[in-house]
N, C-alpha and C positions, 0 to 999 in steps of 0.2 A: 582711525578706526582703530577698535580694541577688541582683541580677539583671547577670550577664555580657553586656558588648555587644562583639561581636568586632570586631577592627579594620578599619572598612570607612571609605570615601571620604564626605565631606559629600552633602548631596542637591544642594549647588550645584554642585559637581564633577560629580556624576552627571548633572544636566540639561544641563550645558554638553557632557558628552562626548556624551549621548545627542542632543543637535540636532546637534554636528558630525558624528557619525556618520549620522545619518540624513541629512544633507546631502549626505555623501559620496556615501553609497549612492544615493542619487536621482541625483547626478552619474554615477555609475558605471553604473547602471542605462542613464541616458539614453545615454552615451556606448557602453555595449554594444549597445544595440539600433541606436542608429543605426550603428555598427560593422557589424552584421548585416547590417541591411536594404540600408547602401548596398555592402556587397560583393555582395551578393546584385543591387542594382542594376547594380553594375560586371560582372559576370556575365553578367547579362542582356543588357547595352548590348554587351559582345563577343560573346554567341551572334548576336546581331540584325546586328552589323557582320559578323563572319567568315561567317555565312550569305550574306548579301548580296554580299561579295568573292568568295567560294568562288562561290556560283551565277553570278557574272560569267565566272570564270575558267573554270568547267566548261564554260558556254556557249560560251566562246570557244572552249575543246579541241575541244567536240563538231563545232562549225561548220567548225573547220580541217580534221578528218579527214574530215567529210564531205564537205568541198568536193573534197579531195583525192583522194576516191575516185571523186567524180561527174567530176571532170575529166578521169579516163582512160579514160571510155566510148569518146570518138571512136578513141583508140591501141587499144583492145582488141576493138573492130568491126571493124579493118581487114582487108583480103584477106589480105595479107601475114602478118599475127599470128594469125590464124584457121588460115591453109595450116600454118605452122610448127608450131602447136602439135597438130595433127589428126594421129592416129596413122597410122604407116606412113611418115610423110614423110621423105624423104632431103634433108637440108639441102644448098644450095648458095650459093656465095659471094655471087651478086646478090641471093638474098631475104634472106640476113642482112645484107649493106649496106643494104639498104631498110629493114629493119627498123630497124637502128640510126640512121639518119637520122629515120626518125619518133620514135623515142624521144629524140633530141636536140631535134629542133621541138617534141615535149611539154614538155621541162623547160625550153626556152628562154622557152616563153610561158606557162609556170604556174608552177612552183615552183621557184625558183633553190635552195632549199636541199637539194634531192634530190641528192645526188653520186652516186648509181648506183640502177640497176633492173636487175632479173633477168626474165625469162620462164621457167617453168618446167612443163615438159611433166608430164604424167599417166607417162610412160614415163620421167622421171629426166633429160630433157634440159635444160640450163640454158644460156640465152642472155642474157649480161650486157651493160650498156650501155657499159661500160670494164672494162677488166683492173684498174683500182684501185680501192681501195675495197672490197677482196673479203675477207669473215672468213679470219683465219688458222686459226681451230679449226672443225673440221667441226661438231663439238656446236650452234656459232651458225646452222647450217643446216639442222639436223634438223627445225625448225618448218617450213621451207620445203617440204618433201616431205609432211606431214601431210596427212590428207583434210581441209583446212579448206573449210566450206561457208558461212561468213560472212566479213565482213571482220575482221581481228584485228591489233591492233598491240602489237608486243613490247616489254617496257621498255627502256629505254636502256641500250645496252652499246657496248665499245670493241672496234672492227678486231682490234688487236692490244694489245700490252702498252702501248705509248706512241701507239696513235692516236687518232685522234678520237673524240668522244662522236656515238652515233648511235642513231636508232628505226629499226625496220622496220615498215611494213604491209604484209600480206598480203591481195591481194585475189583473190576466186575469178574465174575467166574462164570464162563458158559460149560454148558454140556459137550461133551467129547461125542456125545448120541445123536443129541437133536440140534444143537447147536444154541438151544435157547438159554438165557440167563437163569442161573439156578441158584444164585447167592453171592455172597460178597469176600473177600478176603481185606481184612482190616490191619494194618501194620503200624503199630506204636514204636516210635524209634526215636532216641536222643538226639540233638544239634552237635555232636559229637565231630562229624565231618563236616559239616555247615560252617560251625564256629571257626573251623581251622582254616576254612576257603577263605574264609571272611577276613579272620585275623592276620592271614598272610598279603592280604591286597591291601594297601596305603596309599594315601594321597598326601606327600610330604611327611613332615614329624607329627603334625595333629590330625591330618585328614582322615577320613573313615568313611565306610560303606554300612549301609542298613537296609533291611529288607523290610516291605509293608506287603500285607495281602490286599486282596480286592477289598474287604470291608474295611481297610486302614488299621488293620490290627499291626501291631510289632511283632514279626515274626524273628529277626535277630538285631540286635544291637550290642556293641561294646559295654552298654549300660546294662546288664541284666536283668535288673529291676523293672525297666520298662519293657521287658521282652511279653508277650501275650497279653498285653493291655492295648487299649484302644487308643492312638495316637492323641487323641485331642485330650487324654486323660494323664497325657505326660508331656514335660518341657517340650516335646517334639511338635506339639499343638501349635507353638510358635512360629513354625516355618512355613512359608508359603508355597506349595509344592503345584500350584497351577499357574506356571509362568509360560509366557511364550515362547515356543520351540523347546520346552522343559528346561531349561537353562537361564541361570541370572544370579545377580549380586543382590544379597539383603542383609539386612539386620537381625541377628538373632542373641539373645541373652547380652545385649550391649555391644556385640562386636560384628563384625563387616565377615560375611562369607559368602563362598562360591558354592552354590547348589545346583544338582543335576539330577534329573530324574530319568531312569531308564525302565521299560515295560517289557517285562518277560512275556515271549509269545507263547509259551508253554503252559506255564501257571497263571498269567496275565497277572501276578504280582510286580511291583517296582522296586528296583534296587534304586536307592537314593544316595549319591555321593555329596559329602560335605568337606569343604577344607577351608580354613581359616584364610579371607583373602590377603592378608599382611604377609603370610609363608609364599602364598604363589605370585605376589609381587614386590618380590623384595628386591630385583632389577628396578621397577618403577620407583621406589624411594631413592636409589642411587642415582637416577636421571634428575630427580628432583633436587636432590643435594648438588649434583653438578650444576644445573642450573643456578641455583642461588648462588654459586662460587662465582660462575660466568656473570652474573648480574652484578657482584661487588666488584669484580675487577672490572666490568666496563664504565660501571658509575666511578670509580677511583679515575680512570682515563678520563674520562669524561670531564672530571672536575680539573682535571691537571691541564687537559690540552684544549679542550674546548674556549677559554676565554682566551688563550693567546689567539687562536683562530679569528674569533670573533671582534678582536680590538682591531685586527687587519683590515675589516670591513666596516667598522664603524665611524672609523677617523675621515675618510671623504664624505660619508653621511653627515658628519657632525659639520664638516664645512658649510656643504650645501644647507644644512639647516638655520646656520648662522646667516646667510645671506637671504633666506626665504623669511626670517623674522625681520631683516630690513625691510623687504618688499613690503612685509604684513603692517611696518611702520608708516608706509608712505613712500619708501624712497623706490622709485621705479628706475632709477639708473644702477642699481646693484647688480653685480655679474658674477657666477660663480668661474674660478679658475681653472684651467683645464687640469685633469688628473691623468698622470701617464701611467702604462702599464696596465691598466685593467680595462676593457673594452667597454663592459656595462657601464662603468661608472663615465668613462667618457660620453657615452649617449644619454644618459641621464642628465651630465653636466651640458651638453648642447641641449636637451631639450628642458631645462629650466631655464638657462639664457633666451632661448626661442619663445616660451610661455611669458617670460619678463616684458620681452619685447611685443608680443601680440597682445600681452595686458596693458600694455602703454599706449599700444595703436587703438585698442578698444576703449579706453576711457577718453581719448580724443573724440572718437568717433559717438561717446554718450553724451558728451558736451552737445557735439553738432547735432544730434538727434534731440535733446531737450530744446535747444535753440528754435528747431524746425516746429515742434510740438507747439510751443509759445506761438511761433508763425500761424499755426494750423488754427490754434485755438481764437486768436486775435482774429482771422478771416471768418471764422464760425460766426465769432460776435457780430463783423460788420455784416455778414448775411444776413442777419437777425434782426441789426437795425435798419437794413435799406427794406427787408419787408414789411416793418411796422412804418417805414415812411412811406411806403406805397400802398398802404390798406386805407381804405376809406372809412368811414363810421358803419361798422358791421350791422347797427340795430338798423339802420337808415335804409342801406342795401338791402336786409330780408324783409325787412315790411313792404319797401317797393317791391320788391321779386314779388311777395305775398299778393299784393294789391293787382300787379298785373296779371298773375295766377288766376286770382277770383275774377276779375273781368274778363279773362281769357273765357273760363267757364261758364259765366252768364252771357256772353255773347257767342257760345259755343264755336269757339276757336281752339280745338284742342292742342295745334300744333303749339300755338304760343303757352297753352297752359303747360305742356310738357318741358317746353325751353325753360320757363319759369322756374317750374319744381327743380329740374335737374340743375339748373344754374344755382338755385339757394343751395341743395345741397351739397352740390361743389364749394361753394363759397364758406359754408357753415366748416365744411371737414377741413379746408385751407386754411381757415383762421383760427384755428385753436392751435396749442404748440406743436411746433413740427420738431421737436427732437426726440417726441416718446415713440415707442414701438407699438405698432398696431400689429395685428395678424394678414397674412397676404390677402385673404377673403375680404377684409375691409377695404385693402387697398385698389382692388381689383373693382370691387364694387362703386366705390367712385368713378375709379376710370371709366368703366362702362358706361356711367353717367354723362360725363366728358364726351366720349365718343358717340354718343346718343346726338348730342348738341350738334356736334360737327357733321355726323349723319343728316341732320334736319339743315344743315348749311349747305351740303353737297349731297341732296337726296338722291340723285339717280348715278354718279359717278363714283364717289368715295366708298370703300370697302374696309371694313375691318373684322378681325377676329382674335378673341382672348381664349387660348386653349392651354389650360392649367388642369394638371390631374389635381383630383380631389385630395390626394394623399399631402400634396403639398400646400394647401388651405390654411391650416394653422400655424406655418411658419411664422416665427417675428421678423418684422421689417420694419426699417425706419420709415416714419410717416410722410408721405409728400416724396419717395423715391422713384416713382414709375411714372408718375403724370406729369412732371418738369420733361421727361427725357419725351413722350409723346407729344406736349406741348411743343417740344424743339420739332418735332418730325413733321405735326400738322404744319407748323411756319413754313419750315424749308423744304418741305418735301410735298404734301398735298397741295398747299397755296400755290406754289412753284407751279403746280401742273394743272391748276384750276379745278381741283379735287379730283382729277383724275388719277387717283391713286389709292395705294393701300397701305394699312398699319397691321402688322400681325404678330401679338405677344404669345410666347409660350415660357413653359419652362422645364427643366429638367435637373436631376440630381447627378452629381461627379464626386463620387467618394463622399466626403461628410461636408459638401458645400452644396448649393442649390444656384444653379445658374439660370438669370432670367433675360432673355432676348426680346427686345423690340426692333422687328425689321419694317423697313419701308422700302419701295420700288422708287423714290424720289431721285433727282440728278445726282446724289451722291454728295459728298463733303469735298471741296476742293484740297489739294495736298499742303497746301500754303495754311489752311485753316486748320487742318487733321494735324499738322505738327506743332500748330500753336496749342491746340487742345492737350497734345501730348505733354507739352513741356508745360502747361498750367497742373495737368494731373502730378507731375513731377514735382509742384511745389514751387517751380523757378520764377515764375511769374509774380506780380506783385498784386496786392488784395484788390487793388481799382482795377487792374486787368480781369481777375479772377471774377469778380462779380458785377462786370460791365452788362445792362441790358436791364430791362423793367422787369424780366421773370427769375426766379432760380434758374442758373444754368446748369450745363453738364460738370464743370469743374466744383462747383458747388457740393452737387449730389456726391461726387468724387470723395470729396473732402469730408462731409458728413459721415458717410460711410467707413473713410479711413480711421477717420477719429474714435468711431463707435467701436470697431470690430478690429481695427489693426490691419496688419498687412496678411496675406495678399488679396485682402476684398475690397471692394471699389467697383468700378466701371472700366470697360473697355470699348474702345469704337472702331469697327470696321467698315472702309468705304469702298463701293465698288463702282467707279465713275461711269454715269449714263445708267446706272442699274439699281443703283440705291446704297442703302448703309444699314449697318446692324450695330446696335449698343447692347453691350453685355452688362447684366448687373450680378456680382458674386456676392454672394452674404453666405453664413453658416445655416446648415440646414438643421433647425430644431422644430420640435413640437408643442409650441407655446410653453415652454419652461422658463421663460425669463417673466420673473415678477412684474415688469415694466409695461408687459403687452395689456393695452386697453382691449379688453373683450365686449365692450357696449357702449 
C-alpha cells in the first residue's frame, strides 16, 4: 500500500501559527470594537457639547433680537412718529427734526451698534436717521416695503461693494388709535455684538460656530470675506449639512471634521458647529497606540512561550505517527506505547491500538468475504449450466406450440388455444437471458399468463390475485425472480391440496426498498425444510444441494438477488403450519433508472 502525503507544514508550525493568528485576531477585534465604540462616544460627546454651546448661542441671539425689538416700543409710540406715519400727513421740517432727535436719543441710550434706522410709511415715504449707511442697491431695500406683519431679521449684507457688514431688523408699527399697521421701523446695525458672542464660543482649539440664514446666506463666520455671500459661493459649499439627526463626520478640505447643525426657532437660521475630528478624538489615538503596544508585547510572548508549550504536545503525537506509518506499510502488529500523565493521549493511544486490531480483523473478514463471493459466482454459473441442460430446442418447442394453437383455433377449442399461447409466451420469456433486469410490469405480465394456465388446470378450485400498485410497475427487477417462487407455491401448496388453494401476490414500499410478497394457503413448509432453506440462504450448503431439482429454486433466486444488489436484499420465507406460507422478495425501489432494464 503506497500512501502519498502532500507537502504540508508540521503540526508544531500549524499550532504556533494558529495560536499566533488567534491572538492577533483577538487583539484586532478588541481594537476594532474599541475604535468603533470610542468613535461613537466621541461623536456623542461632540453632539452634547455642540448642542449645549449652540443652545447658548441661540438663546443669546434670540434675547438680543427680542431686546432690540422691545427697546423700540417707546420710540414707536411717540406722537411725532405716529403722526408722521399716518396717511395723508404732509411732512414739515420741525416734525422731521423732532423725530430725528428721538431716533438719536434711542440709539445713544440703547444699542450703539445701530448705525442707521428708517421710518417707512405704508405710502412709501422713508425717513432715515442719517444719510450715511444707506444701501446703494435698490434690491436691498425691497424687503422694507413688503407687507411684513412680524419682526423680521434680514441676513448679513454689505451696504456697498467695500462698505461695512450690517444686518437689518424690520419691525412693524401699529397705530395707537386704531391698532392698524401704519408703517415699519428698519434698524440697520453692525455685527459687533453677534461677532463677540460667536468669538467667545469655541470647540477645542480649532473648532468654531458660524451662522446661516434660511436662504443659505452666511450671516456670521470667522472668515469675514465669506459673510454675506451664498454658502455655495464659498468653500463652505463643500460641507454636507443635510445629515441624519443633524450631526455627522465628514471630510472637508482634505481633513476629517465633526459637523452639527442647530436650527433657531426664532429666526429659522442654522447655527453650524465645525470641529476637527482629530482634536475631538485625542483619546482615540492614545487607545490605538496602546493597542499596538499590547499587540507587540503579546506577539513577543507568543514567539517565546508557544513553541515550548507546543513541543510538550507534539512528542506523543509523533510517537503515534511513527506507529501509523508502520501500519500504513502493512504491519498490522504495530502498537502504540502507553503515555502517562495526559489522559487525552492515553485515550488516543488506546483508540489507535483498538483501531489496528479492528483493522486486522476486518482484513480477515474481507478475505473470507471474497472467498464466499467466488463461491456465490460459482453457484450462479452452475445454475446457468443446469438451466441450459434442462432446455430443449426452443425453436422446436415454439413451433410445436404454435401448431397446437393453430389446430385448436381451427377446431374451435379456445381453451387449448389459450394454453398453447400462454405457454409459448412463458417459454419465450424464460429462454432469454435470466441475468438481465426487466420492469416489474413485464415480470408480472408473464406471471399472470402462467397463472392462467394453472387456472385452466384447476378451473373451479384454484384462486389467484396479483395486486400491485401502478407506481411500482416501472421498478427494475432481475428476470425470473417471482415466477420460480410462484411455481414452487403451485407445486407444494396448490397441487398438494388438489387445486383447492389460493396464491396472492402484492407489493409495498418500505423506506427505499420494495417488498414483493407471494402468499399461499397450502400446508406450509416443514420446520426441517425451513431450516435447510435458511441454511442455504446463508450460503453454507454445497452448490449441489442449492441447485437440486429440475427448476430454479428459492436458494438460487436468493443468490441471484444477493449477488446483484448485495445485502440486505434477497428473499425470506415465513411458514405457518397448516395455514400456508409467505415468501418475501426485497429489492431496491427505483423507477427504471438502470440502463440494463429491458423495456421491450
